[in-house]
C-alpha positions as CSV (number, residue, x, y, z in Angstrom):
1,M,0.4,0.5,-0.3
2,R,1.2,3.2,-0.9
3,T,1.8,6.2,1.8
4,L,0.3,9.0,-0.9
5,G,-2.8,6.8,-1.1
6,T,-3.1,6.4,2.4
7,I,-3.5,10.1,3.0
8,A,-5.9,10.9,0.5
9,F,-8.0,8.1,1.9
10,A,-7.7,9.9,5.2
11,L,-8.7,13.4,3.6
12,A,-11.5,11.8,1.8
13,L,-12.9,10.4,5.2
14,T,-12.2,13.8,6.8
15,S,-15.2,15.8,4.4
16,C,-17.1,12.4,4.7
17,N,-16.9,11.0,0.5
18,G,-14.8,12.3,-2.4
19,F,-11.7,11.3,-4.4
20,D,-7.9,12.9,-4.2
21,V,-5.9,12.8,-6.8
22,P,-2.2,10.8,-6.0
23,A,0.9,11.9,-7.3
24,Q,2.4,10.2,-10.4
25,P,5.1,7.2,-10.2
26,A,7.8,7.1,-12.8
27,D,6.6,3.3,-14.2
28,G,3.1,4.5,-14.9
29,A,0.1,6.7,-13.8
30,Y,-1.8,5.5,-11.0
31,P,-5.6,5.1,-11.0
32,I,-8.0,7.2,-9.7
33,A,-10.2,5.8,-7.1
34,N,-14.3,7.2,-6.8
35,A,-16.6,5.8,-4.2
36,G,-19.5,8.1,-4.9
37,T,-20.9,10.2,-3.0
38,G,-22.5,9.7,0.7
39,S,-25.5,10.6,2.4
40,S,-28.2,9.5,4.3
41,Y,-30.3,7.0,3.9
42,P,-33.7,5.4,5.5
43,Q,-32.5,2.5,7.7
44,G,-32.6,-0.9,5.4
45,V,-33.0,1.1,2.5
46,A,-30.5,-0.7,0.0
47,I,-28.2,1.5,-1.1
48,T,-26.2,1.3,-5.0
49,L,-22.9,2.1,-4.5
50,D,-21.3,3.4,-7.6
51,G,-17.3,3.0,-8.6
52,T,-17.6,2.8,-11.7
53,G,-16.7,6.7,-12.0
54,S,-13.1,5.8,-11.1
55,F,-10.5,5.7,-13.9
56,D,-6.9,5.0,-15.3
57,P,-5.3,8.1,-17.2
58,D,-2.7,5.7,-19.3
59,G,-4.6,2.0,-19.0
60,M,-7.6,0.7,-17.2
61,I,-9.4,-0.5,-14.0
62,V,-8.8,-4.4,-13.6
63,S,-10.1,-4.9,-10.1
64,Y,-12.5,-3.0,-7.5
65,R,-12.6,-4.0,-4.0
66,W,-15.4,-2.6,-1.4
67,S,-15.3,-2.8,2.9
68,V,-16.9,-1.5,5.6
69,V,-14.5,0.6,7.4
70,S,-16.5,1.2,10.6
71,R,-20.3,0.5,11.5
72,P,-22.5,1.6,14.1
73,P,-22.6,-1.7,17.0
74,G,-24.5,-4.4,16.1
75,S,-24.5,-3.7,12.4
76,T,-23.3,-6.9,10.2
77,A,-23.9,-5.1,6.9
78,M,-21.6,-5.3,3.8
79,P,-21.9,-4.9,0.2
80,T,-23.6,-7.6,-1.7
81,D,-20.6,-8.4,-4.0
82,T,-17.6,-6.8,-2.7
83,R,-15.6,-7.0,-6.0
84,A,-17.5,-5.7,-8.6
85,A,-17.4,-2.0,-9.7
86,M,-21.3,-1.4,-8.9
87,T,-22.9,-3.0,-5.7
88,V,-25.5,-2.9,-3.5
89,F,-25.5,-1.7,0.6
90,Q,-28.6,-2.1,3.0
91,P,-27.6,-0.6,6.3
92,D,-29.3,-3.1,9.1
93,V,-28.6,-0.6,12.1
94,V,-29.6,3.2,12.3
95,G,-26.5,5.0,12.4
96,T,-23.3,5.6,10.3
97,Y,-21.2,3.9,8.3
98,V,-18.2,4.6,6.6
99,L,-16.9,2.6,3.3
100,D,-13.7,2.3,1.6
101,L,-13.6,1.5,-2.1
102,V,-9.6,0.5,-3.9
103,V,-9.0,0.0,-7.6
104,T,-6.4,-1.2,-9.0
105,D,-4.9,-0.8,-12.3
106,D,-3.7,-2.8,-15.1
107,S,0.0,-2.0,-13.5
108,G,-0.5,-3.2,-10.7
109,H,-0.7,0.5,-9.0
110,T,-3.9,1.1,-6.6
111,D,-5.9,4.3,-5.4
112,R,-8.5,4.3,-2.6
113,S,-11.7,6.5,-1.8
114,G,-13.9,6.5,1.0
115,L,-17.8,7.9,1.3
116,R,-20.2,7.9,4.8
117,I,-23.3,6.8,4.4
118,V,-26.0,7.6,7.3
119,A,-28.5,5.2,8.4
120,T,-31.8,6.9,9.8
121,G,-34.5,6.2,11.7
122,A,-33.7,6.4,15.4
123,I,-35.5,9.6,15.3
124,L,-39.5,9.0,14.9
125,G,-40.4,12.4,15.1
126,V,-39.8,15.9,16.1
127,D,-42.4,18.4,16.6
128,A,-42.3,22.0,17.4
129,G,-45.6,22.1,18.3
130,P,-48.3,24.6,17.3
131,N,-47.8,28.2,16.1
132,G,-48.9,30.5,18.7
133,S,-49.2,34.0,20.0
134,A,-47.6,36.1,22.8
135,M,-47.3,39.5,24.1
136,W,-44.4,41.8,23.7
137,L,-42.1,41.3,26.8
138,D,-44.3,38.5,28.2
139,M,-42.6,35.0,28.9
140,A,-43.5,33.1,25.8
141,Q,-43.4,29.3,26.5
142,L,-42.2,26.9,23.9
143,S,-43.1,23.4,23.8
144,G,-41.6,20.5,21.4
145,A,-41.4,16.8,21.6
146,V,-39.1,14.5,20.3
147,T,-39.6,10.2,19.9
148,T,-37.1,8.1,19.2
149,L,-36.3,4.3,18.9
150,P,-36.2,2.4,22.1
151,G,-32.6,2.7,23.5
152,K,-31.8,5.7,21.5
153,T,-31.2,9.1,23.3
154,A,-31.8,12.0,21.2
155,T,-30.1,15.6,22.1
156,Y,-31.7,18.4,21.0
157,S,-31.6,22.1,20.6
158,W,-33.8,25.4,20.2
159,R,-32.4,28.2,17.6
160,F,-34.5,31.2,16.0
161,V,-35.0,30.9,12.5
162,S,-36.2,34.1,12.0
163,R,-37.5,37.2,14.5
164,P,-38.3,41.1,13.8
165,S,-36.1,43.5,13.0
166,G,-34.9,45.2,16.4
167,S,-34.9,41.7,18.1
168,T,-31.9,40.5,20.4
169,A,-33.9,37.7,22.4
170,S,-32.3,34.9,23.5
171,I,-34.1,31.1,24.4
172,T,-33.7,30.0,28.2
173,N,-33.0,26.3,28.4
174,S,-32.5,26.2,24.4
175,N,-31.8,22.3,25.2
176,A,-34.9,21.5,26.9
177,L,-37.6,20.5,25.0
178,S,-40.1,23.5,26.9
179,P,-37.8,26.6,27.1
180,T,-39.0,29.9,27.2
181,F,-38.0,33.2,26.1
182,V,-38.7,37.2,26.2
183,P,-39.9,38.9,22.6
184,D,-38.6,42.3,22.9
185,A,-40.0,43.2,19.2
186,T,-43.4,43.2,18.0
187,G,-43.5,40.8,14.6
188,T,-43.0,37.0,13.7
189,Y,-40.8,34.8,15.4
190,V,-39.8,31.6,13.4
191,L,-37.8,28.7,15.9
192,A,-36.4,25.8,15.0
193,L,-36.4,22.5,17.6
194,E,-33.3,20.4,16.2
195,A,-32.9,16.7,17.4
196,W,-30.3,14.4,16.4
197,V,-28.9,10.9,17.1
198,G,-25.3,10.6,16.5
199,D,-25.3,12.1,12.3
200,E,-28.8,12.0,12.2
201,V,-30.4,15.5,12.3
202,R,-34.1,16.1,12.2
203,T,-36.1,19.6,12.7
204,D,-39.6,21.1,13.0
205,T,-40.4,24.7,13.3
206,T,-43.1,27.0,15.0
207,M,-43.8,30.4,14.9
208,V,-45.3,33.0,17.7
209,D,-47.1,36.3,16.6
210,V,-45.8,39.0,19.3
211,T,-48.2,42.1,20.0
212,A,-48.6,44.7,22.0
213,S,-51.7,45.5,23.8
214,G,-51.7,49.1,25.4
215,I,-54.1,51.6,26.7
216,S,-54.6,54.6,24.8
217,F,-54.3,58.1,26.6
218,G,-55.5,60.1,23.1
219,T,-53.6,63.6,22.3
220,G,-52.8,66.5,24.3
221,N,-51.9,65.5,27.6
222,L,-49.0,68.0,29.2
223,A,-47.0,66.1,31.9
224,Y,-47.0,62.3,33.1
225,T,-46.3,60.9,36.5
226,Y,-47.6,57.9,38.4
227,S,-48.6,57.0,41.5
228,T,-47.5,53.7,43.5
229,A,-49.9,54.2,46.5
230,V,-52.9,53.8,44.2
231,D,-51.2,52.1,40.9
232,R,-52.5,54.6,38.5
233,V,-50.5,57.2,35.6
234,V,-51.7,60.8,36.4
235,Y,-51.6,62.9,34.3
236,A,-52.7,66.5,33.3
237,R,-54.1,68.2,30.5
238,E,-56.4,71.4,29.0
239,R,-59.4,71.2,28.1
240,A,-61.4,74.2,26.5
241,G,-59.0,76.7,28.2
242,R,-59.4,74.6,31.8
243,A,-56.3,72.3,33.7
244,E,-57.8,68.8,34.7
245,I,-55.8,66.2,36.3
246,V,-56.9,62.6,35.4
247,K,-55.8,59.4,36.7
248,V,-56.0,56.3,34.8
249,D,-55.6,52.7,35.8
250,P,-52.9,51.5,33.1
251,T,-54.1,48.0,32.8
252,T,-58.1,48.7,32.2
253,G,-57.7,52.7,31.0
254,A,-60.4,53.2,33.5
255,D,-59.8,56.8,34.0
256,T,-61.2,60.1,36.0
257,A,-61.1,63.6,35.8
258,L,-60.8,66.4,38.0
259,D,-61.3,70.2,37.1
260,I,-58.5,71.9,38.7
261,G,-59.0,75.8,37.5
262,A,-58.8,77.5,34.3
263,F,-55.3,77.6,33.5
264,T,-53.0,76.0,31.2
265,P,-50.9,72.6,33.1
266,R,-47.4,72.5,32.7
267,S,-45.8,70.1,34.7
268,I,-46.5,67.3,37.2
269,A,-45.2,65.5,40.4
270,V,-46.2,63.4,43.4
271,D,-44.8,63.8,46.8
272,P,-42.2,60.4,48.5
273,L,-45.4,58.9,49.6
274,H,-47.3,59.1,46.1
275,A,-50.2,60.3,48.0
276,V,-50.4,63.6,46.9
277,A,-49.8,65.3,43.3
278,A,-48.8,68.8,42.4
279,V,-49.6,70.7,39.2
280,G,-48.1,73.9,37.9
281,G,-49.1,76.3,35.2
282,L,-48.4,79.9,34.4
283,G,-48.4,81.6,37.8
284,I,-50.4,78.9,39.7
285,V,-50.2,75.6,41.5
286,V,-52.5,73.2,42.5
287,T,-52.2,69.9,44.6
288,V,-54.6,66.9,44.6
289,A,-54.8,64.1,46.8
290,V,-54.7,61.3,44.5
291,G,-56.5,58.7,46.9
292,Q,-59.8,60.5,47.1
293,F,-58.8,62.7,44.0
294,V,-60.0,66.0,45.6
295,Q,-58.1,69.4,45.2
296,L,-56.3,70.7,48.5
297,S,-55.2,73.7,47.5
298,S,-54.5,76.1,45.3
299,R,-51.4,78.7,45.3
300,A,-50.5,82.1,42.9
301,V,-47.2,82.3,42.1
302,P,-46.4,85.2,40.8
303,G,-44.3,85.1,37.6
304,C,-43.2,81.6,37.7
305,T,-43.4,79.6,34.7
306,A,-43.5,76.4,36.3
307,A,-41.8,74.3,33.7
308,Q,-41.0,72.1,36.3
309,V,-42.6,71.2,39.9
310,A,-41.0,69.2,43.1
311,L,-43.1,67.9,45.5
312,P,-40.6,67.2,49.0
313,Y,-43.6,67.0,51.2
314,Q,-47.2,67.2,51.1
315,A,-46.9,71.2,52.5
316,R,-44.3,72.9,50.2
317,V,-43.9,72.4,46.2
318,H,-40.9,74.1,44.5
319,C,-41.4,75.8,41.0
320,F,-39.1,75.8,38.5
321,P,-38.0,78.0,35.6
322,I,-37.4,77.4,32.7
323,D,-34.5,79.8,32.0
324,G,-32.3,80.4,35.4
325,D,-30.7,83.8,34.2
326,V,-34.4,85.4,34.0
327,E,-36.1,83.9,36.6
328,P,-35.6,82.3,40.2
329,I,-37.0,79.3,41.8
330,S,-40.4,79.8,43.8
331,S,-40.9,77.5,46.3
332,V,-44.5,77.7,47.7
333,N,-45.8,76.8,50.8
334,M,-48.9,75.5,49.8
335,T,-50.7,75.8,53.6
336,T,-49.9,79.5,54.1
337,G,-49.1,80.7,50.6
338,E,-46.2,82.3,51.7
339,V,-43.7,82.2,48.6
340,T,-40.1,81.9,48.8
341,Q,-37.8,82.8,45.9
342,I,-34.2,81.6,45.8
343,P,-31.4,82.3,42.6
344,C,-31.5,79.8,40.6
345,P,-27.8,78.4,39.8
346,V,-28.2,77.3,36.3
347,R,-29.4,78.6,33.3
348,S,-31.5,75.3,32.0
349,P,-32.6,73.1,35.3
350,H,-33.7,69.8,35.3
351,V,-34.6,68.0,38.8
352,T,-36.0,64.9,40.6
353,S,-36.6,64.2,44.0
354,G,-36.8,61.8,46.8
355,A,-37.4,60.9,49.9
356,A,-34.3,61.0,51.4
357,N,-34.8,64.7,51.7
358,W,-32.5,65.4,48.4
359,M,-33.0,66.9,44.7
360,Y,-30.5,66.8,41.7
361,M,-30.6,69.8,39.6
362,V,-28.7,69.3,36.4
363,D,-28.0,72.3,33.8
364,G,-28.9,71.4,30.7
365,A,-26.8,74.0,29.0
366,S,-23.4,73.1,31.2
367,P,-21.7,70.6,32.6
368,Q,-23.2,72.2,36.7
369,F,-24.4,70.1,39.2
370,Y,-26.1,70.6,42.1
371,L,-27.5,68.6,45.0
372,Y,-30.3,70.1,47.4
373,D,-31.7,69.2,50.9
374,A,-35.1,69.6,49.3
375,F,-36.7,69.1,53.1
376,S,-34.8,72.2,54.3
377,S,-35.8,75.4,56.2
378,P,-35.5,78.3,54.3
379,P,-35.9,76.0,51.3
380,L,-33.0,74.6,49.2
381,Q,-30.3,74.0,51.4
382,V,-27.1,73.2,48.8
383,L,-25.6,70.1,49.5
384,G,-23.2,69.6,47.1
385,H,-22.1,71.3,43.8
386,G,-19.8,69.2,41.0
387,T,-19.7,69.0,37.3
388,L,-20.9,65.7,34.7
389,A,-19.1,64.9,32.1
390,G,-19.9,66.4,29.1
391,I,-23.1,69.0,28.9
392,G,-25.6,67.6,31.8
393,P,-29.0,67.2,30.6
394,P,-32.4,66.6,32.2
395,V,-32.2,64.4,35.4
396,I,-34.8,61.6,35.6
397,A,-36.1,60.5,39.1
398,A,-34.6,57.0,39.7
399,G,-37.1,56.0,42.3
400,T,-38.1,57.9,45.5
401,N,-36.4,55.9,48.4
402,Q,-33.1,55.7,46.5
403,P,-30.0,58.3,47.0
404,F,-29.3,57.9,43.3
405,A,-30.6,59.3,39.7
406,I,-30.0,59.4,36.1
407,T,-28.8,62.0,33.7
408,G,-29.9,62.4,30.4
409,N,-26.6,61.6,29.1
410,G,-26.6,58.1,30.7
411,F,-25.1,58.4,33.7
412,A,-26.5,56.8,37.5
413,I,-25.0,58.8,39.8
414,N,-25.0,58.5,43.5
415,L,-25.8,60.7,46.4
416,D,-22.9,63.1,45.9
417,A,-21.9,62.3,42.5
418,T,-19.0,60.4,44.0
419,L,-20.1,57.2,42.6
420,R,-21.0,57.4,38.7
421,F,-22.3,54.4,36.0
422,D,-21.8,54.9,32.4
423,L,-25.0,53.6,30.7
424,H,-23.6,54.8,26.9
425,T,-26.7,56.1,25.6
426,S,-28.6,59.0,25.9
427,V,-31.8,59.0,28.4
428,S,-35.3,60.2,27.5
429,A,-37.1,58.6,30.5
430,G,-36.2,56.2,33.1
431,T,-36.9,54.8,36.7
432,F,-35.4,52.5,39.8
433,S,-37.4,49.4,40.9
434,A,-35.9,49.3,44.8
435,A,-38.0,45.7,44.7
436,R,-35.8,44.5,41.8
437,Y,-33.0,46.5,42.0
438,E,-32.9,47.4,38.4
439,I,-32.8,50.7,36.1
440,A,-35.0,50.7,33.4
441,I,-34.6,53.9,30.9
442,V,-35.7,54.3,27.0
443,S,-33.3,56.0,24.5
444,G,-35.2,56.7,21.9
445,S,-37.4,53.6,21.1
446,Q,-34.7,51.1,22.9
447,L,-36.0,50.7,26.1
448,K,-32.9,49.2,28.2
449,I,-33.0,47.1,31.6
450,F,-29.9,47.4,33.8
451,D,-29.1,45.6,37.1
452,G,-28.1,48.1,40.0
453,M,-26.7,51.0,38.7
454,G,-25.9,49.6,35.3
455,Q,-23.7,47.0,35.9
456,T,-25.5,44.3,33.6
457,L,-27.7,45.1,30.6
458,K,-30.5,42.7,31.8
459,L,-33.0,43.4,28.7
460,D,-32.6,45.5,25.5
461,A,-36.1,45.8,23.7
462,T,-37.8,47.9,20.7
463,L,-41.0,49.6,22.0
464,P,-44.2,48.8,19.9
465,S,-44.3,51.3,16.8
466,V,-48.0,52.8,16.8
467,G,-49.1,53.3,13.3
468,G,-45.9,52.2,11.8
469,T,-44.2,55.5,13.7
470,A,-41.6,54.6,16.5
471,P,-42.9,56.6,20.4
472,S,-41.2,58.8,22.3
473,A,-40.8,57.6,25.7
474,K,-42.9,60.1,28.2
475,L,-43.1,58.0,31.4
476,L,-41.6,55.2,32.9
477,A,-42.2,53.8,36.2
478,Y,-42.4,50.8,38.4
479,S,-45.2,49.1,40.3
480,S,-45.2,49.3,43.9
481,D,-44.1,45.5,44.0
482,G,-41.7,46.2,41.4
483,H,-43.3,43.1,39.1
484,R,-44.9,45.8,36.6
485,L,-43.2,48.0,34.3
486,I,-45.5,51.1,32.9
487,I,-44.6,52.7,30.1
488,V,-46.0,55.9,28.5
489,G,-44.7,56.8,25.1
490,G,-46.6,58.9,22.6
491,T,-46.8,59.6,18.7
492,A,-48.5,62.3,16.4
493,A,-51.3,59.5,16.8
494,G,-51.5,59.8,20.5
495,D,-50.2,58.5,23.8
496,I,-50.6,54.9,24.5
497,A,-49.7,52.8,28.2
498,Y,-48.3,50.0,28.1
499,T,-48.1,47.6,31.0
500,V,-45.2,45.0,31.0
501,P,-44.3,42.1,33.6
502,R,-41.0,42.3,35.5
C-alpha cells in the first residue's frame, strides 16, 4: 500500500466522501478511485454503491474491492458483491457507516476512496409544537416533543430561524424541550427545534406572533407621573381653557378626571409617598389628593413658569423656571401661600427629588450639577455641587427612596456624584425599582433594563410602533412591588400606555 494513497483516503474521510488525485509514479500513472457521494438514507433501504467513476489515466482499472471501515454497534451489513464496480449496500442498524473502495490498474497500482452513509430512523418524530402568540415582553413558552427508537437517546436544541427587526431575544434553556424566551420586539418569531442522534438530524419549526396591547390616552396630555400608592398613571391636560388632572388604571384604561382651574398645566409631580400630586402652570400651583382625588389647595406663584415642579413633602412645592438666568426658583408653602424666591444657579434646570430629603438639579446648558436638601428651612439648602461629563441634560427620577438618579446623558449617579456608572446611551425617560434593584431607561425607541446602577444589561427591547411610527417615551414607572413596568409612549397619533411584567 502506498503512503500517498493512505493520505488521500484519510483526507477523503475527513470530508465524509470524495476522492483525491495522487502523485504519479515513474513507471505509469496511478489510477483514481471514486467511491461516489455519501448521504443519509432510511435504515434498511438498498443503496447502490457506484465506483464506475474511477479511472486510470494511462490504462484501465482491473479490479475493485469494497469494504466497511466502520459501522454502528450490532451491524453486520456488507456490500452484496465486494468485487464489483457497482454493488448494493443495505444498512441494517441506524447510525453512521464509513465504506472504502480500493481500485487496481493494469500496472498493479492502487488508489482508494471513501464515503460515509448515515442510516436514519433513530428519530421517529420531531414536533416544535403548534404556532402560537404572545404579548410583548411577556414570557413566551415553547413546548416541543422528540420521539426515538427504543434504546436511542436524542439531543436537541432550539434556535431562532428569524425574528422581528431590532430583536436580540435569547432562548432560556435552549437544550430543553420546553424553553422560554422574552419577545423584545413585536412581529413574528420563527423557531426551530433540532434533534439529533449521532449524525442523524431532524428539524421542525413553529411560529410565535407577538403583539402589544396598550391603553390609549389620546392626544393633548401635557405632563405625566405615576402614583404607586394607588397604582395609577396621573397626568395633566387642558380642556376648553381649563386644567384637568386625570388618573388612569394602566391595565384597564379606567380613568377619572378632575377640573382644577382655568389655566394651562405645564408640569406634574407626586410627593415621596405618592399620595399627593402637584400641578404647575404659569403663575399657579395646585395640589390634589391622589386617592380621594380631590383638590387640596391652589396657590398663586407670581411670575413663575413652573416648567417643572417638585413636591418634597405635601405642604411645599418647588417651582422651577425655563431659564434660570431670568427667573428664580419659587418655593411655595401650600398651607400659607408664602412664596420664597431662591436664585437659580443654572440656566436650564432639570430636577428630580426623592424621600431622602434630597433633590438633584442638572443644568441642560452646562456641566453644572447641584444637590439640595429639599426639606430644609429655609428651602433648598445646597448639599453639594460639581460637574458631570459633557453637557448635563435632564435628570430623570431613579426612584423616590434611593439616593441616586439617572441623567439624560446616561450617567447613574449617587448622592454626591462620587459614584457614577456610564450607561453609554442618552436617556429620555427612566425609573428605578428598589424591589428588583434595577434601572429601566428609554433611549429613542429602545428600552434598556440594567441591574443596580447599570453594571449588567438585563433587557434590550424595542418599543412597539404606533401606526408605523416609533414612539417617544414620556413616562417609565415601576409598580410598588416592582413586578410591573408601566411605559407611556407618544406619537402624533396619541399617547399609549403599556404594562409589562418584570
